[in-house]
NUTOR-308432 format. One line per field, with one value per residue (C-alpha): residue number from 0; residue in one letter; x, y, z. Coordinates in nm, 2 decimals. Last residue first. Layout:
BEGIN
k <- (NUM / ...)
r <- (A / ...)
x <- (X / ...)
y <- (Y / ...)
z <- (Z / ...)
# end
This chain:
BEGIN
k <- (309 / 308 / 307 / 306 / 305 / 304 / 303 / 302 / 301 / 300 / 299 / 298 / 297 / 296 / 295 / 294 / 293 / 292 / 291 / 290 / 289 / 288 / 287 / 286 / 285 / 284 / 283 / 282 / 281 / 280 / 279 / 278 / 277 / 276 / 275 / 274 / 273 / 272 / 271 / 270 / 269 / 268 / 267 / 266 / 265 / 264 / 263 / 262 / 261 / 260 / 259 / 258 / 257 / 256 / 255 / 254 / 253 / 252 / 251 / 250 / 249 / 248 / 247 / 246 / 245 / 244 / 243 / 242 / 241 / 240 / 239 / 238 / 237 / 236 / 235 / 234 / 233 / 232 / 231 / 230 / 229 / 228 / 227 / 226 / 225 / 224 / 223 / 222 / 221 / 220 / 219 / 218 / 217 / 216 / 215 / 214 / 213 / 212 / 211 / 210 / 209 / 208 / 207 / 206 / 205 / 204 / 203 / 202 / 201 / 200 / 199 / 198 / 197 / 196 / 195 / 194 / 193 / 192 / 191 / 190 / 189 / 188 / 187 / 186 / 185 / 184 / 183 / 182 / 181 / 180 / 179 / 178 / 177 / 176 / 175 / 174 / 173 / 172 / 171 / 170 / 169 / 168 / 167 / 166 / 165 / 164 / 163 / 162 / 161 / 160 / 159 / 158 / 157 / 156 / 155 / 154 / 153 / 152 / 151 / 150 / 149 / 148 / 147 / 146 / 145 / 144 / 143 / 142 / 141 / 140 / 139 / 138 / 137 / 136 / 135 / 134 / 133 / 132 / 131 / 130 / 129 / 128 / 127 / 126 / 125 / 124 / 123 / 122 / 121 / 120 / 119 / 118 / 117 / 116 / 115 / 114 / 113 / 112 / 111 / 110 / 109 / 108 / 107 / 106 / 105 / 104 / 103 / 102 / 101 / 100 / 99 / 98 / 97 / 96 / 95 / 94 / 93 / 92 / 91 / 90 / 89 / 88 / 87 / 86 / 85 / 84 / 83 / 82 / 81 / 80 / 79 / 78 / 77 / 76 / 75 / 74 / 73 / 72 / 71 / 70 / 69 / 68 / 67 / 66 / 65 / 64 / 63 / 62 / 61 / 60 / 59 / 58 / 57 / 56 / 55 / 54 / 53 / 52 / 51 / 50 / 49 / 48 / 47 / 46 / 45 / 44 / 43 / 42 / 41 / 40 / 39 / 38 / 37 / 36 / 35 / 34 / 33 / 32 / 31 / 30 / 29 / 28 / 27 / 26 / 25 / 24 / 23 / 22 / 21 / 20 / 19 / 18 / 17 / 16 / 15 / 14 / 13 / 12 / 11 / 10 / 9 / 8 / 7 / 6 / 5 / 4 / 3 / 2 / 1 / 0)
r <- (P / A / F / W / C / R / P / R / F / G / L / K / A / V / N / E / V / C / S / G / Q / R / Y / D / K / D / S / L / A / V / S / K / D / V / D / C / L / A / G / A / L / Y / T / D / M / R / C / Q / T / A / P / H / K / D / D / T / K / S / V / K / S / S / D / P / K / E / F / D / P / P / A / T / E / N / R / L / A / Q / F / L / G / A / V / S / T / G / G / I / A / T / R / K / C / L / L / R / D / S / D / R / A / F / Q / Q / D / C / L / G / A / A / F / K / T / L / R / G / D / A / S / A / E / S / I / I / K / E / N / D / D / E / A / F / F / D / R / L / C / K / L / G / A / Y / Y / D / S / G / G / E / N / S / A / W / G / G / F / G / L / F / G / K / V / K / P / A / G / G / I / H / H / G / I / E / H / C / V / V / L / A / F / G / E / V / T / T / A / P / H / R / A / L / G / G / Y / M / N / I / I / W / N / R / G / N / Q / Q / A / S / A / N / V / T / A / D / S / W / L / R / N / V / K / F / T / G / G / A / Q / A / I / I / P / K / F / I / R / E / T / R / D / L / V / G / N / F / E / A / E / T / L / G / A / A / G / V / A / F / S / K / F / G / V / P / I / K / M / D / N / E / P / L / F / G / E / C / L / T / H / T / H / S / H / H / A / M / S / L / S / S / G / A / I / F / V / L / A / A / T / R / L / V / K / A / L / R / P / A / K / F / K / L / T / M)
x <- (-1.89 / -1.88 / -2.20 / -2.30 / -2.33 / -2.27 / -2.65 / -2.74 / -2.87 / -3.23 / -3.19 / -2.99 / -2.89 / -2.56 / -2.31 / -2.43 / -2.60 / -2.96 / -3.05 / -3.11 / -2.74 / -2.51 / -2.43 / -2.25 / -2.17 / -2.50 / -2.69 / -3.03 / -3.31 / -3.49 / -3.86 / -3.87 / -3.81 / -3.52 / -3.66 / -3.49 / -3.70 / -3.83 / -3.48 / -3.35 / -3.63 / -3.55 / -3.18 / -3.23 / -3.42 / -3.12 / -2.87 / -3.09 / -3.08 / -2.72 / -2.62 / -2.65 / -2.33 / -2.19 / -2.01 / -1.88 / -1.53 / -1.44 / -1.77 / -1.93 / -2.13 / -2.40 / -2.69 / -3.01 / -3.19 / -3.51 / -3.61 / -3.60 / -3.49 / -3.61 / -3.35 / -3.36 / -3.21 / -3.29 / -3.14 / -3.46 / -3.69 / -3.50 / -3.47 / -3.85 / -3.91 / -3.69 / -3.92 / -4.23 / -4.09 / -3.95 / -4.29 / -4.45 / -4.18 / -4.26 / -4.62 / -4.50 / -4.30 / -4.58 / -4.81 / -4.57 / -4.53 / -4.91 / -4.95 / -4.71 / -4.46 / -4.21 / -3.93 / -4.09 / -4.40 / -4.19 / -3.97 / -4.27 / -4.42 / -4.09 / -4.10 / -4.47 / -4.43 / -4.63 / -4.73 / -4.87 / -5.23 / -5.37 / -5.09 / -5.14 / -5.51 / -5.45 / -5.18 / -5.42 / -5.68 / -5.44 / -5.27 / -5.59 / -5.38 / -5.26 / -4.94 / -4.82 / -4.62 / -4.48 / -4.34 / -4.25 / -4.00 / -3.81 / -3.63 / -3.79 / -3.70 / -3.39 / -3.23 / -3.27 / -3.13 / -2.83 / -2.78 / -2.77 / -2.56 / -2.69 / -2.65 / -2.50 / -2.13 / -1.85 / -1.50 / -1.34 / -1.21 / -1.57 / -1.83 / -1.82 / -2.16 / -2.28 / -2.30 / -2.46 / -2.79 / -3.11 / -3.22 / -3.17 / -3.09 / -3.35 / -3.62 / -3.53 / -3.56 / -3.89 / -4.03 / -3.91 / -4.07 / -4.40 / -4.38 / -4.33 / -4.62 / -4.85 / -4.74 / -4.47 / -4.38 / -4.59 / -4.40 / -4.65 / -4.50 / -4.15 / -4.27 / -4.46 / -4.14 / -4.09 / -3.82 / -3.74 / -3.61 / -3.46 / -3.48 / -3.24 / -2.98 / -3.10 / -3.07 / -3.14 / -3.31 / -3.40 / -3.66 / -3.65 / -3.84 / -3.86 / -4.19 / -4.25 / -4.63 / -4.65 / -4.36 / -4.47 / -4.17 / -4.18 / -4.02 / -3.93 / -3.77 / -3.46 / -3.31 / -3.37 / -3.69 / -3.81 / -3.76 / -3.97 / -4.24 / -4.26 / -4.25 / -4.60 / -4.81 / -4.58 / -4.57 / -4.94 / -5.00 / -4.73 / -4.89 / -5.23 / -5.08 / -4.95 / -5.27 / -5.48 / -5.25 / -5.30 / -5.02 / -4.86 / -4.96 / -4.90 / -5.02 / -5.04 / -4.88 / -5.13 / -4.95 / -5.12 / -4.93 / -5.16 / -4.89 / -4.56 / -4.32 / -3.96 / -3.67 / -3.33 / -3.15 / -2.92 / -2.91 / -3.23 / -3.30 / -3.12 / -2.77 / -2.77 / -2.80 / -2.64 / -2.78 / -2.71 / -2.46 / -2.25 / -2.26 / -2.13 / -1.85 / -1.76 / -1.75 / -1.56 / -1.31 / -1.27 / -1.21 / -0.96 / -0.78 / -0.77 / -0.65 / -0.38 / -0.26 / -0.25 / -0.05 / 0.20 / 0.24 / 0.31 / 0.56 / 0.74 / 0.76 / 0.90 / 1.17 / 1.26 / 1.28 / 0.98 / 0.99 / 0.72 / 0.76 / 0.67)
y <- (11.27 / 10.95 / 10.86 / 10.54 / 10.26 / 10.54 / 10.62 / 10.99 / 11.10 / 11.04 / 10.91 / 10.99 / 11.33 / 11.49 / 11.20 / 11.17 / 11.49 / 11.55 / 11.79 / 12.16 / 12.25 / 11.96 / 11.89 / 12.22 / 12.32 / 12.30 / 12.39 / 12.26 / 12.50 / 12.47 / 12.46 / 12.08 / 12.11 / 11.90 / 11.59 / 11.34 / 11.02 / 11.04 / 11.11 / 10.81 / 10.59 / 10.67 / 10.61 / 10.27 / 10.16 / 10.29 / 10.09 / 9.78 / 9.79 / 9.88 / 10.24 / 10.40 / 10.61 / 10.91 / 10.70 / 10.91 / 10.79 / 10.55 / 10.36 / 10.18 / 9.86 / 9.77 / 9.78 / 9.79 / 9.47 / 9.59 / 9.81 / 9.49 / 9.44 / 9.10 / 8.83 / 8.67 / 8.95 / 8.95 / 9.31 / 9.44 / 9.27 / 9.38 / 9.73 / 9.74 / 9.60 / 9.88 / 10.13 / 10.00 / 9.97 / 10.32 / 10.45 / 10.29 / 10.44 / 10.78 / 10.74 / 10.65 / 10.97 / 11.18 / 11.02 / 11.08 / 11.44 / 11.49 / 11.32 / 11.56 / 11.42 / 11.27 / 11.03 / 10.74 / 10.73 / 10.72 / 10.45 / 10.24 / 10.28 / 10.15 / 9.84 / 9.78 / 9.74 / 9.95 / 9.77 / 9.48 / 9.49 / 9.62 / 9.87 / 10.01 / 10.06 / 10.24 / 10.44 / 10.57 / 10.66 / 10.86 / 11.01 / 11.19 / 11.36 / 11.73 / 11.69 / 11.39 / 11.61 / 11.86 / 11.60 / 11.39 / 11.66 / 11.75 / 11.47 / 11.17 / 11.26 / 11.45 / 11.13 / 10.95 / 11.26 / 11.25 / 10.88 / 10.94 / 11.25 / 11.61 / 11.74 / 12.06 / 11.96 / 12.10 / 12.06 / 11.72 / 11.77 / 11.81 / 11.77 / 11.59 / 11.47 / 11.69 / 11.61 / 11.85 / 12.00 / 11.82 / 12.09 / 11.96 / 11.59 / 11.60 / 11.66 / 11.32 / 11.17 / 11.34 / 11.18 / 10.84 / 10.89 / 10.99 / 10.66 / 10.46 / 10.63 / 10.58 / 10.22 / 10.05 / 9.69 / 9.56 / 9.80 / 10.02 / 10.35 / 10.24 / 10.16 / 10.49 / 10.70 / 11.02 / 11.25 / 11.54 / 11.87 / 12.19 / 12.44 / 12.73 / 12.59 / 12.24 / 12.05 / 11.68 / 11.43 / 11.07 / 10.79 / 10.42 / 10.12 / 10.23 / 10.14 / 10.49 / 10.56 / 10.74 / 10.97 / 11.28 / 11.52 / 11.75 / 12.09 / 12.33 / 12.66 / 12.71 / 12.96 / 12.81 / 13.03 / 12.89 / 12.53 / 12.60 / 12.78 / 12.49 / 12.24 / 12.23 / 12.26 / 12.06 / 11.77 / 11.78 / 11.73 / 11.47 / 11.25 / 11.28 / 11.21 / 10.87 / 10.80 / 10.87 / 10.65 / 10.37 / 10.28 / 9.95 / 9.73 / 9.35 / 9.20 / 8.85 / 8.85 / 8.87 / 9.16 / 9.34 / 9.54 / 9.76 / 10.02 / 9.86 / 9.74 / 9.72 / 9.59 / 9.64 / 9.80 / 10.08 / 10.13 / 10.28 / 10.65 / 10.72 / 10.88 / 11.25 / 11.43 / 11.77 / 11.93 / 12.30 / 12.42 / 12.11 / 12.07 / 12.42 / 12.37 / 12.04 / 12.19 / 12.49 / 12.27 / 12.04 / 12.33 / 12.49 / 12.16 / 12.08 / 12.43 / 12.42 / 12.08 / 12.20 / 12.51 / 12.30 / 12.05 / 12.33 / 12.49 / 12.16 / 12.10 / 12.45 / 12.40 / 12.05 / 12.15 / 12.02 / 11.79 / 11.73 / 11.42 / 11.44)
z <- (6.63 / 6.42 / 6.25 / 6.06 / 6.32 / 6.58 / 6.58 / 6.56 / 6.90 / 7.02 / 7.37 / 7.68 / 7.55 / 7.64 / 7.59 / 7.23 / 7.09 / 7.01 / 6.73 / 6.65 / 6.65 / 6.72 / 6.35 / 6.32 / 5.96 / 5.76 / 6.07 / 6.18 / 6.30 / 6.63 / 6.53 / 6.56 / 6.94 / 7.07 / 7.24 / 7.01 / 7.01 / 6.65 / 6.51 / 6.71 / 6.58 / 6.22 / 6.29 / 6.44 / 6.13 / 5.92 / 6.13 / 6.11 / 5.73 / 5.68 / 5.62 / 5.28 / 5.20 / 5.39 / 5.65 / 5.94 / 6.04 / 6.33 / 6.27 / 6.56 / 6.53 / 6.78 / 6.54 / 6.75 / 6.85 / 7.02 / 6.72 / 6.50 / 6.15 / 6.00 / 5.96 / 5.62 / 5.41 / 5.04 / 5.01 / 4.84 / 5.09 / 5.40 / 5.27 / 5.22 / 5.57 / 5.70 / 5.52 / 5.68 / 6.03 / 6.01 / 5.91 / 6.21 / 6.43 / 6.28 / 6.40 / 6.74 / 6.78 / 6.65 / 6.91 / 7.19 / 7.09 / 7.09 / 7.42 / 7.59 / 7.84 / 7.59 / 7.63 / 7.82 / 7.61 / 7.29 / 7.44 / 7.52 / 7.17 / 7.03 / 7.26 / 7.23 / 6.85 / 6.60 / 6.27 / 6.47 / 6.35 / 6.68 / 6.74 / 6.39 / 6.45 / 6.78 / 6.61 / 6.34 / 6.59 / 6.81 / 6.51 / 6.39 / 6.12 / 6.07 / 6.28 / 6.06 / 5.81 / 6.05 / 6.29 / 5.98 / 5.87 / 6.19 / 6.38 / 6.21 / 5.85 / 5.96 / 6.09 / 5.75 / 5.57 / 5.81 / 5.74 / 5.37 / 5.36 / 5.36 / 5.00 / 4.88 / 4.87 / 5.08 / 4.93 / 4.89 / 4.53 / 4.41 / 4.69 / 5.02 / 5.14 / 5.43 / 5.80 / 5.87 / 5.77 / 5.67 / 5.43 / 5.07 / 5.14 / 5.41 / 5.15 / 5.01 / 5.35 / 5.41 / 5.09 / 5.21 / 5.55 / 5.38 / 5.18 / 5.50 / 5.68 / 5.38 / 5.38 / 5.16 / 5.22 / 4.92 / 4.68 / 4.50 / 4.63 / 4.53 / 4.17 / 4.16 / 4.17 / 4.37 / 4.23 / 4.47 / 4.34 / 4.46 / 4.18 / 4.24 / 3.99 / 3.92 / 4.25 / 4.29 / 4.51 / 4.46 / 4.50 / 4.44 / 4.31 / 3.94 / 3.77 / 3.64 / 3.60 / 3.93 / 3.86 / 4.05 / 4.03 / 4.33 / 4.28 / 4.57 / 4.48 / 4.69 / 4.93 / 5.28 / 5.32 / 4.99 / 5.11 / 5.42 / 5.21 / 4.97 / 5.25 / 5.39 / 5.07 / 4.86 / 5.11 / 5.16 / 4.79 / 4.78 / 5.04 / 4.87 / 4.53 / 4.64 / 4.83 / 4.52 / 4.31 / 4.55 / 4.79 / 4.87 / 5.16 / 5.20 / 5.53 / 5.38 / 5.03 / 4.74 / 4.58 / 4.29 / 4.02 / 3.81 / 3.74 / 3.71 / 3.99 / 3.87 / 4.06 / 3.90 / 4.20 / 4.29 / 4.67 / 4.80 / 4.86 / 4.54 / 4.54 / 4.50 / 4.17 / 4.09 / 3.77 / 3.72 / 3.97 / 3.99 / 3.61 / 3.54 / 3.79 / 3.64 / 3.29 / 3.40 / 3.58 / 3.29 / 3.05 / 3.28 / 3.34 / 2.96 / 2.87 / 3.14 / 3.02 / 2.66 / 2.76 / 2.97 / 2.68 / 2.43 / 2.66 / 2.72 / 2.35 / 2.29 / 2.55 / 2.42 / 2.05 / 1.86 / 1.56 / 1.31 / 1.09 / 0.72)
# end
């Protein structure tokens, strides 16, 4: 038997079905956005796996031990739990040492603000303690790195600071707290001797800051930026190494929320480190200028134009 509807009745049925579908989809998406929102990984999606027990015989290879991995995360939790709490979240660190994934990520589950730190990334030969701490700070930056934010559902404001903004936050705020407890003068002396800190980056830090403590924190962040940029180069199979002396000269007309190019990200780490705005000045979720350096106002330390458009 074939069912037939008169045109008015059919139109009413279709409108009702459409409204039910839209309402259900909206409720489902709203529930999802409040309970389990995941940002892009620190690195573009990749198939690399580095299992526990991996040994690299490359000259100058680093990679963290499990003790170093946990040491970085112990300090991270101690410093940033109260900072995240003040911002309205409960900080959770997932220590995934046994997971071979070469990446890291951030997510929010209700009031739980989470970072996922994988052992595969920590074991990568390009990763140093400074580089791993920078990755941790990038993931924290998705939660509290301020504007610019990734657009949410239907173009409305999302919870996460974008990729370039999270990179910038790492050097601008986070690593200044993280490295403050160390003997940075000794560490930097060793890094200068083995080539992990270039004279160019060190010279900019000396030029920008009057206090020795600020200069040392700037240089320590530059070491982290070199480590992480080497990781990008390896994963993208790029032949030309990134170089602080050769900044990315491209300019976007619209802010790019996705992962910037290797050199652009390296430039962003140094820019954050060179900004002379005190780390205690809070960032804003709406006004990117608050708590940071601004182009055409500051000589150094503003967000690079290779990903950011004012």
